[in-house]
C-alpha angles and dihedrals in degrees: 000000000000090000090052091051092048092048091049091050092049091046091050091048090049091051092047091049092048090050092049092049092049092049093048092048092047092049090051091049093050092046091051091050092049091049091049092051091048093053094045094046091048090058092042094054096039103103092195092055092045092051091049091048091048092051093055100036094087090051090052092048093048093038091234097134107154126235107274092229102044105022130103104298093219093052092043089053090050091051091048093051094049092045090049091052093051092042087057091052091046091050090050090052093046092051094045095248096118131049106255097199092054093051091042092053095047108028107024099110094042093051095045092046092048094050093044093047094045102038094105089046090051093048091049089055092046093050094044094049095034089230112127091184095072108122091349092145091054090050090048091050093048091051091046094051094042091054102094097178114117117240108176096173092051090047091050093049091049089051090053092048091043090224137068125260111265101234124199119329133213102019116198128223132173121259115286115229112231 
């Protein structure tokens, strides 16, 4: 009788704890999605950001991004602002603050094209300032999304952690001529 009561109490406590953990996880997931949508919508409806992005899009497509030190200051400022926006999103994804699937579904091509088109620009900045951490989250995200190999165990562990694994930081590359 006492054993049955103790077992029932333990079972009830286990169920209550499981329910609490599920509710907390679900609330975190929904909060992360809402935050992601807010940040993405803010950029989408910001006419200044859209105009800046539009002015540099052709340079990204044609890979004619100027040297950050000698290029047109207005264009260089536009590039910096767009890169900073996407670096912020990449850092949020890397730290588990944004919903990766939502960003992947809506911004994947833009982010990959921006990083690809601006990689020499980024490396010029890194080499000039001797700071290999400039735009490192954007580089990490580009490498992550370009990696098409399937890793189900890694994906499962990231799901459990509710954030991606960090990966290597501060990659080094030789000076880019330019």
